[in-house]
Jmol script that loads the backbone (N, CA, C; Angstrom):
load data "model"
ATOM      1  N   MET A   1      92.671 126.593  63.002  1.00  0.00           N
ATOM      2  CA  MET A   1      92.267 125.512  63.888  1.00  0.00           C
ATOM      3  C   MET A   1      93.502 124.972  64.599  1.00  0.00           C
ATOM      4  N   GLY A   2      93.334 124.609  65.865  1.00  0.00           N
ATOM      5  CA  GLY A   2      94.433 124.071  66.654  1.00  0.00           C
ATOM      6  C   GLY A   2      94.663 122.601  66.375  1.00  0.00           C
ATOM      7  N   LYS A   3      95.593 122.030  67.106  1.00  0.00           N
ATOM      8  CA  LYS A   3      95.900 120.603  66.963  1.00  0.00           C
ATOM      9  C   LYS A   3      94.956 119.790  67.837  1.00  0.00           C
ATOM     10  N   LEU A   4      94.646 118.583  67.389  1.00  0.00           N
ATOM     11  CA  LEU A   4      93.786 117.684  68.146  1.00  0.00           C
ATOM     12  C   LEU A   4      94.628 116.691  68.923  1.00  0.00           C
ATOM     13  N   THR A   5      94.172 116.360  70.110  1.00  0.00           N
ATOM     14  CA  THR A   5      94.788 115.339  70.936  1.00  0.00           C
ATOM     15  C   THR A   5      93.659 114.635  71.676  1.00  0.00           C
ATOM     16  N   ASN A   6      93.921 113.496  72.252  1.00  0.00           N
ATOM     17  CA  ASN A   6      92.885 112.721  72.933  1.00  0.00           C
ATOM     18  C   ASN A   6      93.019 112.824  74.441  1.00  0.00           C
ATOM     19  N   LEU A   7      91.885 112.702  75.113  1.00  0.00           N
ATOM     20  CA  LEU A   7      91.828 112.644  76.561  1.00  0.00           C
ATOM     21  C   LEU A   7      91.896 111.175  76.956  1.00  0.00           C
ATOM     22  N   THR A   8      92.806 110.823  77.878  1.00  0.00           N
ATOM     23  CA  THR A   8      92.924 109.432  78.316  1.00  0.00           C
ATOM     24  C   THR A   8      91.859 109.125  79.357  1.00  0.00           C
ATOM     25  N   VAL A   9      91.718 107.840  79.694  1.00  0.00           N
ATOM     26  CA  VAL A   9      90.755 107.437  80.717  1.00  0.00           C
ATOM     27  C   VAL A   9      91.123 108.013  82.080  1.00  0.00           C
ATOM     28  N   LYS A  10      92.377 108.402  82.262  1.00  0.00           N
ATOM     29  CA  LYS A  10      92.819 109.017  83.515  1.00  0.00           C
ATOM     30  C   LYS A  10      92.641 110.533  83.500  1.00  0.00           C
ATOM     31  N   GLY A  11      92.061 111.069  82.426  1.00  0.00           N
ATOM     32  CA  GLY A  11      91.839 112.508  82.343  1.00  0.00           C
ATOM     33  C   GLY A  11      93.061 113.293  81.913  1.00  0.00           C
ATOM     34  N   GLN A  12      94.041 112.632  81.319  1.00  0.00           N
ATOM     35  CA  GLN A  12      95.270 113.294  80.894  1.00  0.00           C
ATOM     36  C   GLN A  12      95.208 113.644  79.414  1.00  0.00           C
ATOM     37  N   VAL A  13      95.857 114.752  79.082  1.00  0.00           N
ATOM     38  CA  VAL A  13      95.930 115.206  77.698  1.00  0.00           C
ATOM     39  C   VAL A  13      97.399 115.429  77.366  1.00  0.00           C
ATOM     40  N   THR A  14      97.831 114.950  76.212  1.00  0.00           N
ATOM     41  CA  THR A  14      99.197 115.195  75.759  1.00  0.00           C
ATOM     42  C   THR A  14      99.226 116.497  74.978  1.00  0.00           C
ATOM     43  N   ILE A  15     100.119 117.397  75.383  1.00  0.00           N
ATOM     44  CA  ILE A  15     100.299 118.645  74.645  1.00  0.00           C
ATOM     45  C   ILE A  15     101.329 118.348  73.560  1.00  0.00           C
ATOM     46  N   PRO A  16     101.002 118.575  72.290  1.00  0.00           N
ATOM     47  CA  PRO A  16     101.943 118.272  71.210  1.00  0.00           C
ATOM     48  C   PRO A  16     103.297 118.962  71.420  1.00  0.00           C
ATOM     49  N   LYS A  17     104.354 118.323  70.921  1.00  0.00           N
ATOM     50  CA  LYS A  17     105.716 118.809  71.136  1.00  0.00           C
ATOM     51  C   LYS A  17     105.900 120.252  70.695  1.00  0.00           C
ATOM     52  N   ASP A  18     105.384 120.615  69.536  1.00  0.00           N
ATOM     53  CA  ASP A  18     105.588 121.998  69.091  1.00  0.00           C
ATOM     54  C   ASP A  18     104.898 122.986  70.031  1.00  0.00           C
ATOM     55  N   GLY A  19     103.782 122.588  70.624  1.00  0.00           N
ATOM     56  CA  GLY A  19     103.111 123.433  71.614  1.00  0.00           C
ATOM     57  C   GLY A  19     103.911 123.538  72.901  1.00  0.00           C
ATOM     58  N   ARG A  20     104.462 122.400  73.366  1.00  0.00           N
ATOM     59  CA  ARG A  20     105.307 122.417  74.568  1.00  0.00           C
ATOM     60  C   ARG A  20     106.522 123.297  74.351  1.00  0.00           C
ATOM     61  N   ASP A  21     107.136 123.158  73.171  1.00  0.00           N
ATOM     62  CA  ASP A  21     108.321 123.967  72.861  1.00  0.00           C
ATOM     63  C   ASP A  21     107.977 125.452  72.804  1.00  0.00           C
ATOM     64  N   ALA A  22     106.855 125.789  72.175  1.00  0.00           N
ATOM     65  CA  ALA A  22     106.460 127.198  72.043  1.00  0.00           C
ATOM     66  C   ALA A  22     106.181 127.828  73.404  1.00  0.00           C
ATOM     67  N   LEU A  23     105.625 127.035  74.337  1.00  0.00           N
ATOM     68  CA  LEU A  23     105.319 127.550  75.672  1.00  0.00           C
ATOM     69  C   LEU A  23     106.488 127.411  76.642  1.00  0.00           C
ATOM     70  N   GLY A  24     107.522 126.690  76.224  1.00  0.00           N
ATOM     71  CA  GLY A  24     108.663 126.466  77.109  1.00  0.00           C
ATOM     72  C   GLY A  24     108.341 125.512  78.246  1.00  0.00           C
ATOM     73  N   LEU A  25     107.447 124.554  77.990  1.00  0.00           N
ATOM     74  CA  LEU A  25     107.047 123.595  79.021  1.00  0.00           C
ATOM     75  C   LEU A  25     108.059 122.468  79.133  1.00  0.00           C
ATOM     76  N   ARG A  26     108.369 122.109  80.368  1.00  0.00           N
ATOM     77  CA  ARG A  26     109.284 121.004  80.627  1.00  0.00           C
ATOM     78  C   ARG A  26     108.584 120.024  81.580  1.00  0.00           C
ATOM     79  N   PRO A  27     108.926 118.729  81.518  1.00  0.00           N
ATOM     80  CA  PRO A  27     108.295 117.744  82.402  1.00  0.00           C
ATOM     81  C   PRO A  27     108.440 118.135  83.873  1.00  0.00           C
ATOM     82  N   GLY A  28     107.360 118.010  84.617  1.00  0.00           N
ATOM     83  CA  GLY A  28     107.377 118.305  86.044  1.00  0.00           C
ATOM     84  C   GLY A  28     107.079 119.747  86.397  1.00  0.00           C
ATOM     85  N   GLU A  29     107.060 120.634  85.410  1.00  0.00           N
ATOM     86  CA  GLU A  29     106.766 122.040  85.683  1.00  0.00           C
ATOM     87  C   GLU A  29     105.257 122.268  85.645  1.00  0.00           C
ATOM     88  N   PRO A  30     104.781 123.284  86.378  1.00  0.00           N
ATOM     89  CA  PRO A  30     103.335 123.536  86.411  1.00  0.00           C
ATOM     90  C   PRO A  30     102.797 124.080  85.099  1.00  0.00           C
ATOM     91  N   VAL A  31     101.553 123.723  84.822  1.00  0.00           N
ATOM     92  CA  VAL A  31     100.831 124.214  83.650  1.00  0.00           C
ATOM     93  C   VAL A  31      99.532 124.822  84.170  1.00  0.00           C
ATOM     94  N   GLU A  32      99.217 126.019  83.742  1.00  0.00           N
ATOM     95  CA  GLU A  32      97.988 126.686  84.161  1.00  0.00           C
ATOM     96  C   GLU A  32      96.919 126.473  83.098  1.00  0.00           C
ATOM     97  N   ILE A  33      95.718 126.126  83.538  1.00  0.00           N
ATOM     98  CA  ILE A  33      94.593 125.950  82.623  1.00  0.00           C
ATOM     99  C   ILE A  33      93.507 126.932  83.034  1.00  0.00           C
ATOM    100  N   GLU A  34      93.157 127.814  82.127  1.00  0.00           N
ATOM    101  CA  GLU A  34      92.099 128.802  82.375  1.00  0.00           C
ATOM    102  C   GLU A  34      90.861 128.386  81.594  1.00  0.00           C
ATOM    103  N   LEU A  35      89.766 128.142  82.312  1.00  0.00           N
ATOM    104  CA  LEU A  35      88.510 127.763  81.664  1.00  0.00           C
ATOM    105  C   LEU A  35      87.790 129.032  81.228  1.00  0.00           C
ATOM    106  N   ARG A  36      87.369 129.047  79.975  1.00  0.00           N
ATOM    107  CA  ARG A  36      86.721 130.238  79.419  1.00  0.00           C
ATOM    108  C   ARG A  36      85.253 129.996  79.077  1.00  0.00           C
ATOM    109  N   GLY A  37      84.671 128.953  79.606  1.00  0.00           N
ATOM    110  CA  GLY A  37      83.261 128.665  79.342  1.00  0.00           C
ATOM    111  C   GLY A  37      83.062 127.965  78.011  1.00  0.00           C
ATOM    112  N   GLU A  38      81.837 127.628  77.694  1.00  0.00           N
ATOM    113  CA  GLU A  38      81.412 127.020  76.423  1.00  0.00           C
ATOM    114  C   GLU A  38      82.470 126.150  75.740  1.00  0.00           C
ATOM    115  N   GLY A  39      83.065 125.225  76.484  1.00  0.00           N
ATOM    116  CA  GLY A  39      83.976 124.262  75.886  1.00  0.00           C
ATOM    117  C   GLY A  39      85.331 124.803  75.484  1.00  0.00           C
ATOM    118  N   GLU A  40      85.767 125.911  76.067  1.00  0.00           N
ATOM    119  CA  GLU A  40      87.054 126.493  75.686  1.00  0.00           C
ATOM    120  C   GLU A  40      87.940 126.647  76.919  1.00  0.00           C
ATOM    121  N   ALA A  41      89.223 126.351  76.737  1.00  0.00           N
ATOM    122  CA  ALA A  41      90.209 126.522  77.806  1.00  0.00           C
ATOM    123  C   ALA A  41      91.502 127.037  77.192  1.00  0.00           C
ATOM    124  N   VAL A  42      92.270 127.751  78.001  1.00  0.00           N
ATOM    125  CA  VAL A  42      93.572 128.265  77.569  1.00  0.00           C
ATOM    126  C   VAL A  42      94.632 127.588  78.421  1.00  0.00           C
ATOM    127  N   ILE A  43      95.678 127.084  77.767  1.00  0.00           N
ATOM    128  CA  ILE A  43      96.794 126.451  78.469  1.00  0.00           C
ATOM    129  C   ILE A  43      97.981 127.392  78.385  1.00  0.00           C
ATOM    130  N   ARG A  44      98.592 127.650  79.543  1.00  0.00           N
ATOM    131  CA  ARG A  44      99.800 128.481  79.543  1.00  0.00           C
ATOM    132  C   ARG A  44     100.777 127.936  80.575  1.00  0.00           C
ATOM    133  N   ARG A  45     101.999 128.330  80.410  1.00  0.00           N
ATOM    134  CA  ARG A  45     103.040 127.916  81.340  1.00  0.00           C
ATOM    135  C   ARG A  45     102.725 128.495  82.715  1.00  0.00           C
ATOM    136  N   GLY A  46     102.808 127.659  83.735  1.00  0.00           N
ATOM    137  CA  GLY A  46     102.557 128.110  85.099  1.00  0.00           C
ATOM    138  C   GLY A  46     103.818 128.709  85.696  1.00  0.00           C
ATOM    139  N   PRO A  47     103.683 129.332  86.843  1.00  0.00           N
ATOM    140  CA  PRO A  47     104.851 129.930  87.485  1.00  0.00           C
ATOM    141  C   PRO A  47     105.812 128.848  87.964  1.00  0.00           C
ATOM    142  N   VAL A  48     107.070 128.955  87.580  1.00  0.00           N
ATOM    143  CA  VAL A  48     108.084 127.985  88.009  1.00  0.00           C
ATOM    144  C   VAL A  48     108.338 128.217  89.490  1.00  0.00           C
ATOM    145  N   GLY A  49     108.405 127.138  90.251  1.00  0.00           N
ATOM    146  CA  GLY A  49     108.591 127.247  91.693  1.00  0.00           C
ATOM    147  C   GLY A  49     107.293 127.532  92.419  1.00  0.00           C
ATOM    148  N   ALA A  50     106.165 127.263  91.766  1.00  0.00           N
ATOM    149  CA  ALA A  50     104.859 127.519  92.378  1.00  0.00           C
ATOM    150  C   ALA A  50     104.678 126.635  93.607  1.00  0.00           C
ATOM    151  N   VAL A  51     103.993 127.158  94.593  1.00  0.00           N
ATOM    152  CA  VAL A  51     103.731 126.431  95.827  1.00  0.00           C
ATOM    153  C   VAL A  51     102.424 125.655  95.670  1.00  0.00           C
ATOM    154  N   PRO A  52     102.436 124.337  95.957  1.00  0.00           N
ATOM    155  CA  PRO A  52     101.212 123.551  95.833  1.00  0.00           C
ATOM    156  C   PRO A  52     100.146 124.016  96.824  1.00  0.00           C
ATOM    157  N   ASP A  53      98.899 123.732  96.508  1.00  0.00           N
ATOM    158  CA  ASP A  53      97.773 124.056  97.372  1.00  0.00           C
ATOM    159  C   ASP A  53      97.956 123.353  98.718  1.00  0.00           C
ATOM    160  N   PRO A  54      97.876 124.078  99.851  1.00  0.00           N
ATOM    161  CA  PRO A  54      98.074 123.461 101.168  1.00  0.00           C
ATOM    162  C   PRO A  54      97.106 122.311 101.443  1.00  0.00           C
ATOM    163  N   GLY A  55      95.877 122.403 100.954  1.00  0.00           N
ATOM    164  CA  GLY A  55      94.918 121.315 101.150  1.00  0.00           C
ATOM    165  C   GLY A  55      95.369 120.041 100.462  1.00  0.00           C
ATOM    166  N   TRP A  56      95.926 120.190  99.275  1.00  0.00           N
ATOM    167  CA  TRP A  56      96.426 119.029  98.536  1.00  0.00           C
ATOM    168  C   TRP A  56      97.608 118.418  99.275  1.00  0.00           C
ATOM    169  N   VAL A  57      98.499 119.266  99.784  1.00  0.00           N
ATOM    170  CA  VAL A  57      99.674 118.779 100.511  1.00  0.00           C
ATOM    171  C   VAL A  57      99.232 118.016 101.758  1.00  0.00           C
ATOM    172  N   ALA A  58      98.277 118.565 102.505  1.00  0.00           N
ATOM    173  CA  ALA A  58      97.790 117.903 103.718  1.00  0.00           C
ATOM    174  C   ALA A  58      97.162 116.549 103.390  1.00  0.00           C
ATOM    175  N   ALA A  59      96.383 116.482 102.322  1.00  0.00           N
ATOM    176  CA  ALA A  59      95.756 115.215 101.926  1.00  0.00           C
ATOM    177  C   ALA A  59      96.810 114.194 101.511  1.00  0.00           C
ATOM    178  N   ALA A  60      97.829 114.645 100.781  1.00  0.00           N
ATOM    179  CA  ALA A  60      98.899 113.735 100.357  1.00  0.00           C
ATOM    180  C   ALA A  60      99.661 113.205 101.569  1.00  0.00           C
ATOM    181  N   LEU A  61      99.951 114.072 102.534  1.00  0.00           N
ATOM    182  CA  LEU A  61     100.652 113.630 103.742  1.00  0.00           C
ATOM    183  C   LEU A  61      99.806 112.642 104.541  1.00  0.00           C
ATOM    184  N   ALA A  62      98.500 112.862 104.592  1.00  0.00           N
ATOM    185  CA  ALA A  62      97.611 111.932 105.296  1.00  0.00           C
ATOM    186  C   ALA A  62      97.636 110.559 104.631  1.00  0.00           C
ATOM    187  N   ARG A  63      97.643 110.534 103.297  1.00  0.00           N
ATOM    188  CA  ARG A  63      97.719 109.246 102.577  1.00  0.00           C
ATOM    189  C   ARG A  63      99.046 108.553 102.864  1.00  0.00           C
ATOM    190  N   ILE A  64     100.126 109.316 102.886  1.00  0.00           N
ATOM    191  CA  ILE A  64     101.446 108.738 103.174  1.00  0.00           C
ATOM    192  C   ILE A  64     101.459 108.142 104.577  1.00  0.00           C
ATOM    193  N   ARG A  65     100.898 108.869 105.544  1.00  0.00           N
ATOM    194  CA  ARG A  65     100.866 108.368 106.929  1.00  0.00           C
ATOM    195  C   ARG A  65     100.040 107.086 107.040  1.00  0.00           C
ATOM    196  N   ARG A  66      98.914 107.005 106.288  1.00  0.00           N
ATOM    197  CA  ARG A  66      98.106 105.780 106.303  1.00  0.00           C
ATOM    198  C   ARG A  66      98.906 104.596 105.763  1.00  0.00           C
ATOM    199  N   VAL A  67      99.628 104.814 104.679  1.00  0.00           N
ATOM    200  CA  VAL A  67     100.433 103.732 104.102  1.00  0.00           C
ATOM    201  C   VAL A  67     101.530 103.330 105.079  1.00  0.00           C
ATOM    202  N   GLN A  68     102.174 104.319 105.714  1.00  0.00           N
ATOM    203  CA  GLN A  68     103.211 104.005 106.696  1.00  0.00           C
ATOM    204  C   GLN A  68     102.632 103.179 107.841  1.00  0.00           C
ATOM    205  N   GLN A  69     101.444 103.563 108.315  1.00  0.00           N
ATOM    206  CA  GLN A  69     100.801 102.837 109.403  1.00  0.00           C
ATOM    207  C   GLN A  69     100.453 101.409 108.967  1.00  0.00           C
ATOM    208  N   ASP A  70      99.943 101.261 107.759  1.00  0.00           N
ATOM    209  CA  ASP A  70      99.575  99.937 107.252  1.00  0.00           C
ATOM    210  C   ASP A  70     100.786  99.020 107.101  1.00  0.00           C
ATOM    211  N   HIS A  71     101.955  99.608 106.894  1.00  0.00           N
ATOM    212  CA  HIS A  71     103.159  98.811 106.658  1.00  0.00           C
ATOM    213  C   HIS A  71     104.183  98.960 107.779  1.00  0.00           C
ATOM    214  N   ARG A  72     103.727  99.345 108.966  1.00  0.00           N
ATOM    215  CA  ARG A  72     104.638  99.586 110.084  1.00  0.00           C
ATOM    216  C   ARG A  72     105.414  98.329 110.472  1.00  0.00           C
ATOM    217  N   HIS A  73     104.799  97.163 110.257  1.00  0.00           N
ATOM    218  CA  HIS A  73     105.461  95.910 110.599  1.00  0.00           C
ATOM    219  C   HIS A  73     106.784  95.745 109.847  1.00  0.00           C
ATOM    220  N   LEU A  74     106.896  96.348 108.686  1.00  0.00           N
ATOM    221  CA  LEU A  74     108.133  96.232 107.916  1.00  0.00           C
ATOM    222  C   LEU A  74     109.269  96.989 108.590  1.00  0.00           C
ATOM    223  N   ALA A  75     108.963  98.114 109.211  1.00  0.00           N
ATOM    224  CA  ALA A  75     109.982  98.912 109.886  1.00  0.00           C
ATOM    225  C   ALA A  75     110.327  98.332 111.251  1.00  0.00           C
ATOM    226  N   GLU A  76     109.373  97.638 111.880  1.00  0.00           N
ATOM    227  CA  GLU A  76     109.591  97.100 113.216  1.00  0.00           C
ATOM    228  C   GLU A  76     110.414  95.818 113.201  1.00  0.00           C
ATOM    229  N   GLY A  77     110.597  95.235 112.045  1.00  0.00           N
ATOM    230  CA  GLY A  77     111.349  93.993 111.974  1.00  0.00           C
ATOM    231  C   GLY A  77     110.622  92.850 112.665  1.00  0.00           C
ATOM    232  N   LEU A  78     109.322  92.801 112.518  1.00  0.00           N
ATOM    233  CA  LEU A  78     108.500  91.771 113.139  1.00  0.00           C
ATOM    234  C   LEU A  78     108.965  90.394 112.670  1.00  0.00           C
ATOM    235  N   ASP A  79     109.013  89.474 113.603  1.00  0.00           N
ATOM    236  CA  ASP A  79     109.381  88.098 113.287  1.00  0.00           C
ATOM    237  C   ASP A  79     108.418  87.555 112.226  1.00  0.00           C
ATOM    238  N   PRO A  80     108.928  86.928 111.157  1.00  0.00           N
ATOM    239  CA  PRO A  80     108.050  86.449 110.082  1.00  0.00           C
ATOM    240  C   PRO A  80     106.934  85.521 110.568  1.00  0.00           C
ATOM    241  N   ASP A  81     107.239  84.628 111.524  1.00  0.00           N
ATOM    242  CA  ASP A  81     106.210  83.717 112.030  1.00  0.00           C
ATOM    243  C   ASP A  81     105.124  84.490 112.781  1.00  0.00           C
ATOM    244  N   ALA A  82     105.529  85.493 113.556  1.00  0.00           N
ATOM    245  CA  ALA A  82     104.551  86.305 114.288  1.00  0.00           C
ATOM    246  C   ALA A  82     103.703  87.115 113.315  1.00  0.00           C
ATOM    247  N   TYR A  83     104.326  87.613 112.268  1.00  0.00           N
ATOM    248  CA  TYR A  83     103.593  88.392 111.275  1.00  0.00           C
ATOM    249  C   TYR A  83     102.558  87.515 110.566  1.00  0.00           C
ATOM    250  N   MET A  84     102.953  86.307 110.172  1.00  0.00           N
ATOM    251  CA  MET A  84     102.018  85.405 109.496  1.00  0.00           C
ATOM    252  C   MET A  84     100.879  85.008 110.437  1.00  0.00           C
ATOM    253  N   ALA A  85     101.178  84.809 111.712  1.00  0.00           N
ATOM    254  CA  ALA A  85     100.124  84.482 112.677  1.00  0.00           C
ATOM    255  C   ALA A  85      99.143  85.642 112.798  1.00  0.00           C
ATOM    256  N   GLU A  86      99.673  86.874 112.785  1.00  0.00           N
ATOM    257  CA  GLU A  86      98.809  88.061 112.856  1.00  0.00           C
ATOM    258  C   GLU A  86      97.915  88.152 111.622  1.00  0.00           C
ATOM    259  N   LEU A  87      98.469  87.837 110.459  1.00  0.00           N
ATOM    260  CA  LEU A  87      97.681  87.880 109.230  1.00  0.00           C
ATOM    261  C   LEU A  87      96.567  86.843 109.233  1.00  0.00           C
ATOM    262  N   ARG A  88      96.826  85.716 109.849  1.00  0.00           N
ATOM    263  CA  ARG A  88      95.862  84.614 109.828  1.00  0.00           C
ATOM    264  C   ARG A  88      94.795  84.723 110.910  1.00  0.00           C
ATOM    265  N   GLU A  89      94.901  85.708 111.792  1.00  0.00           N
ATOM    266  CA  GLU A  89      93.886  85.862 112.837  1.00  0.00           C
ATOM    267  C   GLU A  89      92.523  86.049 112.191  1.00  0.00           C
ATOM    268  N   PRO A  90      91.501  85.381 112.734  1.00  0.00           N
ATOM    269  CA  PRO A  90      90.166  85.543 112.147  1.00  0.00           C
ATOM    270  C   PRO A  90      89.664  86.981 112.329  1.00  0.00           C
ATOM    271  N   VAL A  91      88.940  87.437 111.344  1.00  0.00           N
ATOM    272  CA  VAL A  91      88.345  88.772 111.399  1.00  0.00           C
ATOM    273  C   VAL A  91      86.929  88.621 111.929  1.00  0.00           C
ATOM    274  N   PRO A  92      86.603  89.284 113.047  1.00  0.00           N
ATOM    275  CA  PRO A  92      85.246  89.142 113.590  1.00  0.00           C
ATOM    276  C   PRO A  92      84.217  89.785 112.671  1.00  0.00           C
ATOM    277  N   LEU A  93      83.094  89.084 112.496  1.00  0.00           N
ATOM    278  CA  LEU A  93      82.002  89.610 111.680  1.00  0.00           C
ATOM    279  C   LEU A  93      81.144  90.538 112.526  1.00  0.00           C
ATOM    280  N   PRO A  94      80.547  91.547 111.909  1.00  0.00           N
ATOM    281  CA  PRO A  94      79.612  92.398 112.656  1.00  0.00           C
ATOM    282  C   PRO A  94      78.472  91.550 113.207  1.00  0.00           C
ATOM    283  N   SER A  95      77.930  91.942 114.349  1.00  0.00           N
ATOM    284  CA  SER A  95      76.862  91.153 114.977  1.00  0.00           C
ATOM    285  C   SER A  95      75.674  90.998 114.029  1.00  0.00           C
ATOM    286  N   GLY A  96      75.097  89.810 114.034  1.00  0.00           N
ATOM    287  CA  GLY A  96      73.944  89.536 113.182  1.00  0.00           C
ATOM    288  C   GLY A  96      74.315  88.912 111.851  1.00  0.00           C
ATOM    289  N   GLU A  97      75.603  88.836 111.521  1.00  0.00           N
ATOM    290  CA  GLU A  97      76.023  88.222 110.252  1.00  0.00           C
ATOM    291  C   GLU A  97      76.659  86.877 110.546  1.00  0.00           C
ATOM    292  N   ALA A  98      76.466  85.945 109.661  1.00  0.00           N
ATOM    293  CA  ALA A  98      77.068  84.625 109.850  1.00  0.00           C
ATOM    294  C   ALA A  98      77.758  84.179 108.599  1.00  0.00           C
TER     295      ALA A  98
END
end "model"
wireframe off; spacefill off
backbone 0.3
color backbone group
C-alpha cells in the first residue's frame, strides 16, 4: 500500500518527501500525472524545461494585461486629487433601475 496524503480545498496534494526524493522532484519543476481510470493515477517526473501549453500562456498574458489596464493610473502618475475625483464619480445604473 502507498502513502496517504490529503487533498486541499485548492486541489493540491503534497507528495511525501521520500516520494519526491525517489522521483528526483524539485520545487518548480513539472510533474506528470497519468490518469488510469477507476480512481488510479500515476505520478512521475515531468520533462525538465517543458514548454507550457500555449493556451494557458495566452490566458495568463490576458489576465496580466487586464490587471495592467485596471492599474494604469499608477504608471501614469495621475494627480492624487484627480484620481480620487475619478473614483468618486457616480456609476450610472442600467435603465429601469433606481
